[in-house]
ROSE-4610 file (N, C-alpha, C; in Angstrom, 1 decimal, always signed):
// ROSE-4610
residu = [M/M/M/P/P/P/D/D/D/P/P/P/N/N/N/T/T/T/W/W/W/D/D/D/Q/Q/Q/P/P/P/G/G/G/I/I/I/A/A/A/Y/Y/Y/D/D/D/T/T/T/G/G/G/I/I/I/T/T/T/W/W/W/D/D/D/S/S/S/L/L/L/A/A/A/K/K/K/P/P/P/K/K/K/R/R/R/K/K/K/A/A/A/M/M/M/N/N/N/T/T/T/T/T/T/K/K/K/A/A/A/I/I/I/I/I/I/D/D/D/F/F/F/S/S/S/D/D/D/Y/Y/Y/T/T/T/A/A/A/A/A/A/E/E/E/L/L/L/G/G/G/P/P/P/T/T/T/A/A/A/H/H/H/T/T/T/I/I/I/H/H/H/D/D/D/K/K/K/M/M/M/L/L/L/A/A/A/S/S/S/V/V/V/A/A/A/T/T/T/F/F/F/A/A/A/T/T/T/P/P/P/A/A/A/V/V/V/P/P/P/M/M/M/A/A/A/T/T/T/L/L/L/L/L/L/T/T/T/Q/Q/Q/A/A/A/T/T/T/D/D/D/Y/Y/Y/D/D/D/A/A/A/K/K/K/L/L/L/I/I/I/A/A/A/R/R/R/A/A/A/S/S/S/N/N/N/A/A/A/K/K/K/A/A/A/D/D/D/I/I/I/V/V/V/A/A/A/F/F/F/N/N/N/A/A/A/A/A/A/R/R/R/A/A/A/T/T/T/L/L/L/E/E/E/E/E/E/T/T/T/L/L/L/G/G/G/V/V/V/L/L/L/G/G/G/N/N/N/Y/Y/Y/V/V/V/N/N/N/S/S/S/I/I/I/A/A/A/K/K/K/G/G/G/D/D/D/P/P/P/G/G/G/I/I/I/V/V/V/E/E/E/Q/Q/Q/S/S/S/G/G/G/F/F/F/P/P/P/S/S/S/Y/Y/Y/D/D/D/T/T/T/A/A/A/H/H/H/P/P/P/P/P/P/D/D/D/F/F/F/S/S/S/A/A/A/P/P/P/A/A/A/A/A/A/P/P/P/Q/Q/Q/N/N/N/L/L/L/R/R/R/L/L/L/A/A/A/H/H/H/G/G/G/D/D/D/Q/Q/Q/S/S/S/G/G/G/G/G/G/I/I/I/V/V/V/A/A/A/R/R/R/H/H/H/K/K/K/P/P/P/D/D/D/R/R/R/Q/Q/Q/G/G/G/S/S/S/T/T/T/N/N/N/E/E/E/V/V/V/Q/Q/Q/T/T/T/C/C/C/T/T/T/G/G/G/D/D/D/P/P/P/N/N/N/V/V/V/E/E/E/A/A/A/N/N/N/W/W/W/T/T/T/T/T/T/K/K/K/G/G/G/M/M/M/F/F/F/Q/Q/Q/G/G/G/G/G/G/R/R/R/A/A/A/E/E/E/L/L/L/T/T/T/G/G/G/L/L/L/T/T/T/P/P/P/G/G/G/T/T/T/V/V/V/V/V/V/W/W/W/V/V/V/R/R/R/V/V/V/R/R/R/T/T/T/V/V/V/G/G/G/L/L/L/K/K/K/G/G/G/V/V/V/M/M/M/G/G/G/L/L/L/W/W/W/S/S/S/D/D/D/P/P/P/A/A/A/Q/Q/Q/I/I/I/R/R/R/V/V/V/L/L/L]
num = [1/1/1/2/2/2/3/3/3/4/4/4/5/5/5/6/6/6/7/7/7/8/8/8/9/9/9/10/10/10/11/11/11/12/12/12/13/13/13/14/14/14/15/15/15/16/16/16/17/17/17/18/18/18/19/19/19/20/20/20/21/21/21/22/22/22/23/23/23/24/24/24/25/25/25/26/26/26/27/27/27/28/28/28/29/29/29/30/30/30/31/31/31/32/32/32/33/33/33/34/34/34/35/35/35/36/36/36/37/37/37/38/38/38/39/39/39/40/40/40/41/41/41/42/42/42/43/43/43/44/44/44/45/45/45/46/46/46/47/47/47/48/48/48/49/49/49/50/50/50/51/51/51/52/52/52/53/53/53/54/54/54/55/55/55/56/56/56/57/57/57/58/58/58/59/59/59/60/60/60/61/61/61/62/62/62/63/63/63/64/64/64/65/65/65/66/66/66/67/67/67/68/68/68/69/69/69/70/70/70/71/71/71/72/72/72/73/73/73/74/74/74/75/75/75/76/76/76/77/77/77/78/78/78/79/79/79/80/80/80/81/81/81/82/82/82/83/83/83/84/84/84/85/85/85/86/86/86/87/87/87/88/88/88/89/89/89/90/90/90/91/91/91/92/92/92/93/93/93/94/94/94/95/95/95/96/96/96/97/97/97/98/98/98/99/99/99/100/100/100/101/101/101/102/102/102/103/103/103/104/104/104/105/105/105/106/106/106/107/107/107/108/108/108/109/109/109/110/110/110/111/111/111/112/112/112/113/113/113/114/114/114/115/115/115/116/116/116/117/117/117/118/118/118/119/119/119/120/120/120/121/121/121/122/122/122/123/123/123/124/124/124/125/125/125/126/126/126/127/127/127/128/128/128/129/129/129/130/130/130/131/131/131/132/132/132/133/133/133/134/134/134/135/135/135/136/136/136/137/137/137/138/138/138/139/139/139/140/140/140/141/141/141/142/142/142/143/143/143/144/144/144/145/145/145/146/146/146/147/147/147/148/148/148/149/149/149/150/150/150/151/151/151/152/152/152/153/153/153/154/154/154/155/155/155/156/156/156/157/157/157/158/158/158/159/159/159/160/160/160/161/161/161/162/162/162/163/163/163/164/164/164/165/165/165/166/166/166/167/167/167/168/168/168/169/169/169/170/170/170/171/171/171/172/172/172/173/173/173/174/174/174/175/175/175/176/176/176/177/177/177/178/178/178/179/179/179/180/180/180/181/181/181/182/182/182/183/183/183/184/184/184/185/185/185/186/186/186/187/187/187/188/188/188/189/189/189/190/190/190/191/191/191/192/192/192/193/193/193/194/194/194/195/195/195/196/196/196/197/197/197/198/198/198/199/199/199/200/200/200/201/201/201/202/202/202/203/203/203/204/204/204/205/205/205/206/206/206/207/207/207/208/208/208/209/209/209/210/210/210/211/211/211/212/212/212/213/213/213/214/214/214/215/215/215/216/216/216/217/217/217/218/218/218/219/219/219/220/220/220/221/221/221/222/222/222/223/223/223/224/224/224/225/225/225/226/226/226/227/227/227/228/228/228/229/229/229/230/230/230/231/231/231/232/232/232/233/233/233/234/234/234/235/235/235/236/236/236/237/237/237/238/238/238/239/239/239/240/240/240/241/241/241]
x = [-15.7/-16.0/-16.2/-18.0/-17.9/-16.7/-16.6/-16.1/-16.6/-15.5/-16.2/-16.5/-16.6/-17.1/-18.5/-19.0/-20.1/-21.5/-22.7/-23.7/-23.6/-24.2/-24.4/-25.5/-26.3/-27.4/-28.0/-27.7/-28.5/-29.4/-29.5/-30.8/-31.3/-30.6/-30.9/-30.1/-29.2/-28.4/-26.9/-25.9/-24.8/-24.4/-22.9/-22.9/-22.8/-22.4/-23.2/-24.2/-25.2/-26.4/-26.6/-24.8/-25.2/-23.7/-22.5/-21.8/-21.2/-20.2/-19.4/-18.2/-17.7/-17.2/-15.5/-15.5/-14.1/-13.9/-12.6/-12.6/-13.0/-13.5/-14.0/-12.6/-13.0/-12.3/-11.4/-10.3/-9.6/-10.6/-10.7/-11.1/-9.9/-10.4/-9.4/-8.7/-7.4/-7.2/-7.3/-8.1/-8.1/-6.7/-7.4/-6.5/-6.1/-4.7/-4.4/-4.2/-4.6/-5.4/-4.3/-3.6/-2.3/-1.8/-1.9/-0.8/+0.0/+1.2/+1.7/+1.4/+1.8/+1.1/+2.5/+2.0/+2.8/+2.6/+1.7/+1.2/+1.4/+2.5/+2.9/+2.7/+1.7/+1.5/+0.2/-0.3/-1.1/-0.2/+0.9/+1.6/+2.0/+1.7/+2.5/+4.1/+4.4/+6.1/+6.8/+6.0/+6.8/+6.2/+5.2/+5.2/+6.1/+6.4/+6.9/+8.2/+9.1/+10.6/+10.5/+9.9/+9.9/+9.8/+8.9/+8.1/+9.5/+10.0/+11.2/+11.9/+12.5/+13.6/+12.9/+11.4/+11.1/+11.2/+11.0/+10.8/+12.9/+13.4/+14.9/+15.1/+15.3/+15.4/+14.9/+13.7/+12.7/+13.6/+13.6/+14.0/+15.2/+16.1/+17.6/+17.3/+17.0/+16.9/+16.2/+15.1/+14.8/+15.2/+16.7/+17.6/+17.2/+17.0/+16.8/+15.7/+14.1/+13.4/+13.5/+14.0/+14.2/+15.7/+15.8/+17.4/+17.7/+17.1/+17.3/+16.5/+16.0/+15.4/+15.7/+14.3/+14.7/+15.4/+15.5/+16.3/+17.8/+18.7/+19.5/+19.2/+19.0/+18.8/+19.6/+21.0/+22.1/+21.3/+20.7/+20.1/+18.7/+18.1/+16.9/+17.4/+18.4/+18.6/+19.2/+20.1/+20.6/+19.5/+18.8/+17.1/+16.4/+16.2/+15.3/+16.5/+17.0/+18.8/+18.6/+18.4/+18.7/+17.3/+15.7/+14.5/+14.6/+15.4/+15.0/+15.7/+16.8/+17.5/+17.2/+16.3/+15.7/+14.3/+13.8/+12.8/+12.6/+13.8/+14.2/+14.7/+15.4/+15.4/+14.3/+13.4/+12.0/+11.4/+12.2/+11.1/+11.8/+13.1/+13.4/+12.2/+11.3/+10.5/+11.1/+12.5/+13.1/+13.1/+12.5/+12.1/+13.2/+14.7/+15.4/+15.2/+14.9/+14.7/+13.2/+12.5/+11.2/+11.2/+12.1/+11.9/+13.2/+14.2/+14.4/+13.9/+13.6/+12.8/+11.6/+10.9/+9.9/+10.7/+11.7/+12.1/+12.9/+13.3/+13.6/+12.3/+11.2/+9.9/+9.7/+9.7/+9.4/+10.3/+11.6/+12.3/+12.4/+12.0/+11.7/+10.5/+9.4/+8.2/+8.4/+9.1/+9.3/+9.9/+10.3/+11.4/+10.9/+10.0/+9.1/+8.2/+7.7/+6.6/+7.2/+8.5/+9.2/+9.2/+9.7/+10.3/+8.7/+7.8/+6.2/+6.3/+6.1/+6.2/+6.6/+7.7/+8.6/+8.5/+8.0/+7.8/+6.1/+5.5/+4.0/+4.4/+5.3/+5.9/+6.2/+6.8/+7.6/+6.6/+5.3/+5.0/+3.6/+3.6/+2.0/+1.0/+0.5/-0.6/-0.5/+0.8/+1.1/+1.2/+0.2/+0.0/+1.7/+1.8/+3.2/+4.3/+4.3/+5.8/+6.0/+4.7/+4.1/+4.7/+4.0/+4.6/+6.3/+6.7/+8.3/+8.8/+8.2/+9.1/+9.0/+8.0/+7.8/+7.1/+6.1/+5.6/+4.4/+3.6/+2.3/+1.0/+0.3/-0.3/-1.8/-2.8/-4.2/-4.8/-5.9/-6.2/-7.0/-7.0/-7.6/-9.0/-9.5/-10.7/-11.5/-10.9/-11.2/-10.0/-10.3/-9.1/-9.5/-8.6/-8.5/-9.4/-10.1/-11.3/-10.8/-10.6/-10.5/-11.4/-12.5/-13.7/-13.4/-14.1/-13.7/-14.2/-13.5/-14.1/-15.4/-16.1/-17.3/-16.8/-17.7/-17.1/-17.2/-16.1/-16.1/-17.2/-17.6/-18.7/-18.3/-19.2/-19.3/-18.2/-18.0/-16.8/-17.0/-16.0/-16.1/-14.8/-15.3/-13.8/-13.8/-12.7/-12.0/-11.2/-11.2/-9.8/-8.4/-7.4/-6.0/-5.5/-4.1/-3.9/-3.1/-3.0/-2.6/-3.7/-3.4/-4.0/-3.7/-4.6/-4.8/-4.3/-4.6/-4.8/-6.1/-6.3/-8.2/-7.7/-8.6/-8.5/-9.5/-9.6/-10.7/-10.2/-11.6/-12.0/-12.9/-12.6/-13.7/-13.8/-14.8/-14.8/-14.6/-13.1/-13.4/-13.9/-13.7/-14.5/-13.7/-12.4/-11.3/-10.8/-10.3/-9.1/-7.8/-7.2/-5.5/-5.9/-6.6/-6.4/-6.0/-5.5/-4.9/-6.1/-6.0/-7.4/-6.9/-7.3/-7.0/-7.7/-7.3/-8.7/-7.6/-9.0/-9.5/-10.4/-9.7/-10.4/-11.0/-11.9/-12.3/-12.8/-12.5/-12.8/-13.8/-14.3/-15.2/-16.6/-17.3/-18.0/-18.3/-18.7/-18.3/-18.8/-20.1/-20.7/-19.9/-18.6/-17.8/-16.7/-16.3/-15.3/-13.6/-13.9/-12.5/-12.4/-12.5/-12.5/-11.6/-11.6/-11.1/-9.7/-8.7/-7.5/-7.1/-6.1/-5.9/-4.8/-5.2/-4.2/-3.0/-3.4/-2.6/-3.1/-2.2/-2.7/-2.8/-3.2/-3.1/-3.8/-3.1/-3.7/-4.3/-5.6/-6.3/-7.8/-8.0/-9.7/-9.4/-7.8/-7.3/-6.4/-6.9/-5.8/-5.8/-4.7/-4.1/-3.6/-4.7/-4.3/-3.8/-2.6/-2.6/-2.0/-1.8/-1.6/-2.7/-3.6/-5.0/-4.9/-5.7/-5.8/-7.1/-6.7/-7.6/-8.6/-9.7/-11.0/-12.0/-11.0/-11.4/-12.5/-13.7/-14.5/-14.0/-13.9/-13.3/-14.1/-14.4/-14.7/-14.0/-13.9/-13.5/-14.4/-13.5/-13.9/-13.0/-13.1/-12.2/-12.8/-11.7/-12.2/-11.1/-11.7/-10.0/-9.6/-8.4/-7.5/-7.9/-8.4/-8.5/-7.2/-7.0/-6.0/-5.9/-4.4/-4.1/-4.5/-4.6/-4.9/-6.1/-7.1/-8.9/-9.2/-9.5/-9.9/-11.7/-11.9/-13.4/-13.7/-15.6/-16.2/-16.2/-16.5/-16.3/-17.2/-16.6/-17.4/-18.4/-19.6/-20.1/-19.3/-19.0/-18.8/-18.7/-17.6/-18.4/-17.2/-17.9/-17.4/-16.9/-16.0/-15.7/-14.8/-14.9/-14.1/-12.9/-12.0/-10.8/-10.4/-9.5/-9.3/-7.9]
y = [+81.9/+80.8/+80.3/+79.4/+78.8/+77.8/+77.7/+76.5/+75.9/+74.3/+73.4/+72.1/+72.2/+71.3/+72.2/+73.0/+73.6/+73.7/+73.7/+73.9/+75.4/+75.2/+76.2/+77.0/+76.6/+77.5/+76.4/+76.7/+75.9/+75.1/+73.9/+73.3/+72.7/+73.1/+72.7/+71.8/+71.9/+70.5/+70.4/+69.5/+69.5/+70.5/+70.8/+71.4/+70.8/+69.4/+68.5/+67.7/+67.8/+67.3/+66.1/+65.5/+64.0/+63.5/+64.1/+63.5/+65.1/+64.7/+65.9/+66.1/+67.5/+67.9/+67.7/+67.4/+66.6/+65.7/+64.8/+63.6/+62.5/+61.5/+60.3/+59.4/+58.8/+58.1/+56.6/+56.3/+55.6/+54.3/+53.3/+52.0/+51.4/+50.4/+49.8/+48.4/+48.3/+47.0/+45.5/+44.6/+43.8/+42.9/+42.5/+42.1/+40.4/+40.1/+39.0/+38.3/+36.9/+36.1/+35.0/+34.8/+33.3/+33.4/+32.4/+32.3/+30.7/+30.7/+29.5/+29.1/+27.3/+26.6/+26.7/+26.9/+27.0/+26.1/+24.9/+23.8/+22.4/+21.8/+20.2/+18.8/+19.2/+18.2/+17.0/+17.5/+16.4/+15.9/+16.2/+15.9/+14.3/+13.3/+12.3/+11.7/+10.5/+10.4/+10.4/+10.1/+10.2/+10.9/+12.2/+13.3/+14.5/+14.4/+15.9/+15.9/+14.8/+15.0/+15.3/+15.0/+16.1/+17.3/+17.8/+18.6/+19.8/+19.4/+20.1/+20.2/+19.5/+19.2/+20.2/+20.2/+21.4/+22.5/+22.9/+24.1/+24.8/+24.0/+24.2/+24.6/+24.2/+24.0/+25.2/+25.3/+26.7/+28.2/+27.9/+29.0/+29.4/+28.6/+28.5/+29.0/+28.7/+29.5/+30.8/+31.3/+32.5/+33.3/+33.6/+33.8/+35.7/+36.2/+37.8/+37.5/+37.0/+37.2/+36.7/+36.0/+35.3/+35.7/+36.9/+37.0/+36.9/+36.9/+36.6/+35.8/+34.4/+33.5/+33.6/+33.1/+33.1/+31.9/+31.1/+29.7/+29.4/+29.6/+29.5/+28.0/+28.3/+27.3/+25.9/+25.6/+25.1/+24.1/+25.0/+24.4/+23.4/+24.1/+23.6/+21.9/+22.2/+21.2/+19.9/+20.5/+19.4/+18.4/+19.3/+18.8/+17.7/+18.2/+17.2/+16.0/+16.1/+15.0/+14.2/+14.6/+13.6/+13.2/+13.9/+13.2/+12.2/+12.2/+10.7/+9.9/+10.0/+9.2/+8.3/+9.2/+8.8/+7.7/+8.4/+7.6/+6.4/+6.1/+5.0/+3.9/+4.4/+3.8/+2.8/+4.1/+3.4/+2.8/+2.0/+0.8/-0.6/-0.2/-0.9/-1.6/-0.6/-0.6/-0.8/-0.7/-0.2/+1.1/+1.1/+2.4/+3.6/+3.2/+4.4/+4.7/+4.1/+4.8/+5.5/+5.0/+5.6/+6.9/+7.2/+8.3/+9.3/+8.9/+9.6/+10.1/+9.6/+10.1/+11.0/+10.9/+11.8/+12.7/+12.8/+14.6/+15.0/+13.8/+15.2/+15.5/+14.6/+15.3/+16.8/+16.8/+17.8/+18.8/+18.7/+19.8/+20.3/+19.8/+19.6/+20.5/+20.2/+20.7/+22.4/+22.3/+23.9/+24.9/+24.3/+25.1/+25.4/+24.4/+24.8/+26.0/+26.0/+26.5/+28.2/+28.1/+29.6/+30.1/+29.2/+29.5/+29.7/+29.8/+30.0/+31.2/+31.7/+32.8/+33.7/+33.8/+34.4/+34.5/+33.9/+33.7/+34.5/+34.4/+35.2/+36.9/+36.7/+38.1/+38.9/+38.3/+38.6/+38.8/+37.6/+37.9/+38.4/+38.7/+39.7/+39.3/+38.1/+37.2/+36.9/+37.4/+37.1/+35.9/+34.9/+33.7/+33.3/+34.4/+34.0/+34.3/+34.9/+34.7/+33.6/+33.5/+32.4/+30.9/+30.8/+29.8/+29.4/+30.6/+30.9/+30.1/+29.7/+29.7/+28.0/+27.7/+25.9/+25.4/+26.5/+26.2/+26.0/+25.1/+24.6/+25.7/+26.0/+26.9/+26.7/+28.1/+28.2/+29.1/+29.8/+30.6/+31.2/+32.5/+33.0/+33.5/+33.6/+33.5/+32.1/+30.9/+29.7/+29.2/+29.2/+28.4/+27.2/+26.7/+25.1/+24.4/+23.5/+22.9/+22.3/+22.9/+22.3/+21.3/+21.6/+20.8/+19.6/+18.5/+17.1/+16.6/+15.4/+14.5/+13.9/+13.6/+12.9/+11.1/+10.6/+9.2/+8.3/+7.7/+7.0/+6.2/+6.0/+4.9/+3.7/+2.6/+1.4/+0.9/+0.3/-0.5/-1.7/-2.7/-4.0/-4.6/-6.0/-6.2/-7.8/-8.6/-9.8/-10.2/-11.7/-12.4/-11.7/-11.7/-11.6/-12.7/-12.9/-13.6/-15.0/-14.4/-15.3/-15.7/-16.5/-16.8/-15.7/-15.1/-14.0/-12.5/-12.7/-11.3/-10.8/-9.6/-9.3/-7.9/-7.5/-6.1/-5.3/-4.5/-3.5/-2.4/-2.5/-1.2/-0.6/+1.0/+2.2/+3.3/+4.1/+5.4/+6.4/+7.0/+8.3/+9.1/+10.1/+11.4/+12.4/+12.1/+13.3/+12.0/+12.9/+12.4/+12.3/+11.5/+11.7/+11.5/+11.1/+11.1/+10.2/+10.1/+9.2/+9.0/+7.7/+7.0/+5.9/+6.7/+5.4/+4.2/+2.6/+2.1/+1.0/+0.8/-0.1/-1.2/-1.9/-3.9/-3.5/-4.5/-5.0/-6.5/-7.4/-8.8/-9.2/-7.8/-7.7/-7.2/-6.4/-5.8/-4.3/-4.4/-3.1/-1.8/-2.1/-0.9/+0.3/-0.9/-0.9/-0.2/+1.5/+2.1/+1.3/+1.1/+0.6/-0.4/-1.7/-2.8/-2.6/-0.7/-0.8/-0.5/-1.0/-1.4/-0.4/+0.6/+1.2/+0.0/-0.3/-1.5/-0.3/+0.7/+2.2/+2.9/+3.6/+4.6/+4.2/+4.5/+4.0/+5.2/+5.1/+5.8/+5.3/+6.4/+5.6/+5.1/+4.5/+3.5/+2.0/+2.0/+0.5/-0.1/-0.7/-1.0/-2.7/-3.2/-4.6/-4.8/-5.5/-6.0/-7.2/-7.4/-8.9/-8.8/-10.5/-10.5/-10.9/-11.2/-11.7/-12.8/-13.1/-14.6/-15.2/-16.6/-17.0/-17.7/-17.9/-18.3/-17.1/-16.1/-14.7/-14.2/-13.3/-12.5/-11.1/-10.6/-9.0/-8.2/-7.4/-6.2/-4.6/-4.0/-3.1/-1.7/-0.7/+0.3/+1.9/+2.2/+3.7/+4.9/+5.9/+7.2/+8.0/+9.5/+10.0/+11.0/+11.3/+12.4/+13.8/+14.6/+16.0/+16.8/+18.2/+18.7/+19.7/+19.8/+20.1/+18.8/+17.5/+16.7/+16.1/+17.1/+17.0/+15.4/+14.7/+13.5/+13.4/+12.6/+12.8/+11.4/+11.6/+10.6/+8.8/+8.3/+6.8/+6.3/+5.5/+4.5/+3.7/+2.9/+2.1/+1.2/+0.1/-1.2/-2.0/-3.0/-4.2/-5.2/-6.8/-8.1/-8.7/-9.4/-11.0/-11.9/-13.0/-14.0/-14.5/-14.3/-14.3/-15.8/-16.1/-17.4/-17.5]
z = [-47.8/-48.3/-46.5/-46.7/-45.2/-44.7/-43.3/-43.0/-43.4/-44.0/-44.8/-43.8/-42.9/-41.5/-40.4/-41.2/-40.2/-41.5/-40.8/-41.9/-42.4/-43.6/-44.3/-44.0/-43.9/-42.7/-41.7/-40.1/-39.2/-39.5/-39.2/-39.7/-41.0/-42.0/-43.2/-43.4/-44.0/-44.8/-44.8/-44.9/-45.2/-46.6/-46.5/-47.5/-48.6/-48.5/-50.2/-50.3/-48.8/-48.7/-48.7/-48.9/-48.4/-47.6/-47.3/-46.7/-46.1/-45.2/-44.9/-45.7/-45.9/-46.8/-46.2/-45.3/-44.5/-45.0/-44.9/-45.5/-44.6/-45.2/-44.4/-43.6/-42.8/-42.1/-42.7/-42.8/-43.5/-43.2/-43.9/-43.2/-42.5/-41.8/-40.7/-41.8/-41.3/-42.1/-41.2/-42.1/-41.8/-40.4/-39.8/-38.8/-38.7/-38.8/-39.0/-37.6/-37.9/-36.5/-37.0/-37.4/-37.6/-36.0/-35.4/-34.4/-34.4/-34.3/-34.0/-32.4/-32.7/-31.6/-30.3/-29.0/-28.4/-27.3/-27.3/-26.2/-27.2/-26.8/-27.8/-27.1/-25.8/-24.9/-25.8/-26.8/-27.7/-28.9/-29.1/-30.0/-29.7/-30.1/-30.3/-30.3/-29.6/-29.2/-30.7/-31.6/-32.9/-33.7/-33.6/-34.2/-33.5/-32.4/-31.8/-32.2/-32.6/-33.0/-34.5/-35.4/-36.7/-36.4/-35.8/-35.6/-35.5/-34.4/-33.9/-34.5/-35.3/-36.7/-37.7/-38.2/-39.0/-38.4/-37.6/-37.0/-36.8/-36.6/-36.2/-38.0/-38.6/-40.2/-40.6/-40.6/-41.3/-40.5/-39.1/-38.5/-38.6/-38.7/-39.5/-41.1/-41.5/-43.1/-43.0/-42.0/-42.0/-41.0/-40.8/-40.0/-40.0/-41.0/-41.4/-40.8/-40.5/-40.0/-38.5/-38.2/-37.0/-36.0/-36.2/-35.3/-34.7/-33.3/-32.1/-31.6/-31.3/-31.2/-29.7/-28.7/-27.5/-27.1/-28.2/-27.9/-28.6/-28.8/-30.0/-30.7/-31.6/-32.4/-32.5/-32.3/-31.9/-30.7/-29.7/-28.4/-29.1/-29.7/-30.2/-30.7/-31.6/-32.5/-31.6/-30.6/-29.7/-28.7/-28.6/-27.5/-28.2/-29.8/-30.8/-31.1/-31.1/-31.4/-29.9/-28.9/-27.9/-27.7/-27.8/-27.6/-28.9/-30.0/-31.1/-30.1/-29.6/-29.3/-28.0/-27.1/-26.0/-26.7/-27.6/-27.9/-28.6/-29.5/-29.7/-28.3/-27.3/-26.1/-25.1/-25.6/-24.4/-25.3/-26.4/-26.4/-25.8/-25.1/-24.3/-23.0/-22.5/-21.7/-19.9/-20.6/-18.8/-18.3/-16.8/-16.2/-16.3/-16.2/-16.5/-18.0/-18.8/-20.3/-20.5/-19.9/-19.9/-19.1/-17.9/-17.3/-18.0/-18.8/-19.7/-20.4/-21.2/-22.5/-22.0/-20.7/-20.4/-20.0/-19.7/-18.9/-20.3/-21.4/-22.5/-23.6/-23.1/-23.6/-23.0/-21.9/-21.4/-21.6/-21.8/-22.3/-23.6/-24.3/-25.4/-26.2/-25.2/-25.0/-24.6/-23.7/-22.9/-24.0/-24.6/-25.7/-26.4/-27.2/-28.3/-27.7/-26.5/-26.2/-26.2/-25.5/-25.7/-27.2/-27.6/-29.2/-29.8/-29.7/-30.5/-29.9/-28.8/-28.0/-28.8/-29.1/-29.5/-31.1/-32.2/-33.7/-33.5/-32.5/-32.1/-32.0/-31.5/-31.1/-32.3/-33.2/-34.5/-35.3/-35.6/-36.5/-36.5/-35.2/-35.0/-36.0/-35.9/-36.6/-38.2/-38.5/-40.4/-40.5/-41.1/-41.5/-42.5/-43.1/-44.0/-43.0/-41.9/-41.2/-39.9/-39.7/-38.9/-39.8/-41.0/-42.2/-42.3/-42.0/-42.1/-41.2/-39.9/-39.0/-38.8/-39.9/-39.2/-38.5/-37.2/-36.6/-37.1/-36.5/-36.8/-36.1/-36.9/-36.4/-36.5/-36.2/-36.0/-36.5/-36.5/-37.0/-35.3/-35.1/-33.3/-33.6/-35.2/-35.6/-35.2/-35.5/-35.2/-34.2/-33.0/-32.0/-31.9/-31.6/-31.4/-30.5/-30.7/-29.6/-28.3/-27.4/-26.0/-25.3/-25.8/-25.1/-25.7/-24.3/-24.2/-25.1/-26.3/-26.9/-26.9/-27.5/-27.8/-27.1/-26.9/-26.9/-28.5/-28.4/-29.7/-29.9/-31.2/-31.8/-32.1/-32.1/-32.8/-32.3/-31.0/-30.5/-30.8/-31.6/-31.7/-32.2/-30.8/-30.3/-31.1/-31.8/-32.2/-31.9/-31.8/-31.4/-31.7/-31.5/-32.2/-32.6/-33.3/-34.1/-33.2/-31.9/-31.1/-29.4/-28.9/-27.9/-26.8/-25.8/-25.3/-25.5/-27.0/-27.6/-27.8/-28.4/-28.6/-29.6/-30.7/-31.6/-31.0/-30.5/-30.5/-31.5/-32.3/-33.6/-32.8/-33.5/-33.0/-34.0/-33.9/-34.6/-33.6/-33.8/-32.8/-33.1/-32.0/-32.3/-33.4/-33.3/-33.9/-34.5/-36.0/-36.8/-36.4/-36.6/-35.8/-34.5/-33.8/-32.6/-31.5/-30.4/-29.6/-28.5/-28.2/-27.6/-26.5/-25.8/-23.9/-23.9/-23.7/-24.2/-22.6/-21.7/-20.6/-20.7/-19.8/-19.7/-18.7/-18.1/-16.9/-16.9/-15.8/-16.2/-14.7/-14.1/-13.3/-14.0/-12.6/-13.1/-13.2/-14.7/-15.7/-15.1/-14.1/-13.2/-12.5/-12.0/-10.9/-11.8/-11.0/-11.8/-11.0/-10.0/-9.9/-10.6/-11.0/-11.7/-13.0/-13.5/-15.2/-14.9/-15.8/-16.0/-17.2/-17.4/-18.4/-19.2/-20.6/-21.4/-21.9/-22.2/-23.0/-23.8/-24.5/-25.6/-27.0/-27.5/-29.0/-29.7/-31.5/-32.6/-33.4/-33.8/-34.3/-34.1/-34.7/-34.4/-34.2/-34.0/-33.8/-32.6/-31.9/-30.6/-30.2/-30.5/-30.2/-29.3/-28.1/-27.2/-26.7/-25.9/-25.7/-24.2/-23.6/-22.6/-21.6/-22.4/-21.8/-21.0/-20.1/-19.7/-20.4/-21.1/-22.1/-21.5/-21.6/-21.3/-20.1/-20.0/-19.4/-20.3/-19.5/-20.2/-19.9/-20.8/-21.0/-21.4/-20.6/-20.9/-21.5/-22.4/-23.2/-23.1/-23.2/-23.3/-24.1/-24.4/-25.2/-24.7/-24.7/-24.7/-25.3/-26.2/-26.8/-25.8/-26.4/-25.5/-26.3/-25.4/-26.6/-26.4/-27.1/-26.6/-25.2/-25.1/-23.6/-22.7/-22.7/-22.3/-21.9/-22.2/-21.7/-22.1/-21.4/-21.5/-22.1/-23.1/-23.7/-22.7/-23.6/-22.5/-23.3/-22.3/-22.5/-23.3/-24.1/-25.3/-24.4/-25.3/-24.4/-24.4/-23.3/-23.4/-24.0/-24.7/-25.6/-24.8/-24.6/-24.3/-25.2/-24.8/-25.3/-24.8/-24.8/-24.5/-24.9/-24.3/-24.7/-24.9/-25.9/-26.4/-26.4]
């Protein structure tokens, strides 16, 4: 019997005339491409705490899968609870409370990043395992967009309910985004004349404490992932009442 991996007659045909007699190579399995998010810098203050608690609860419920987490679940719970308390205290606007909140957020973000890497090392791209962890995720075949967001559109200004207040409405480039709002009472073409009034969720911002009778210019830009800032909207103006 001829060797099944050789020609019957050199230069004529394979044994079968179609394929090699030897076994075909097995097909490669499709790669899992789901990853747990490890950077939470773009999460709002209100979003971060509940996300951390969800991760704690789900990882604790899946201890068989996540048997040796890089950070103990008790530590995560302590940090998340502390963060919640510091967030409430920050509403006082006292400098000490703001500093304490920022420190608590930095600690919690670092812990979530470490745990996210641990989950990814266990899951190896398996979406089911990532889901068990409670971590938000993305598909590496369609990674997050870290580019600068486009400028918000259709910026409109209206007078607020009280003297010295205005309401700015616009259409952000991205849904559920955080947007920086700046005002200017001088020449809007001079960059140094612009002052940040705050960071606002979505397409509405209520500005207060403005001087009645003053003509105020307003512009808006969207905060992208990893803190990448978007383009400024066209400015709009209004006379404050």
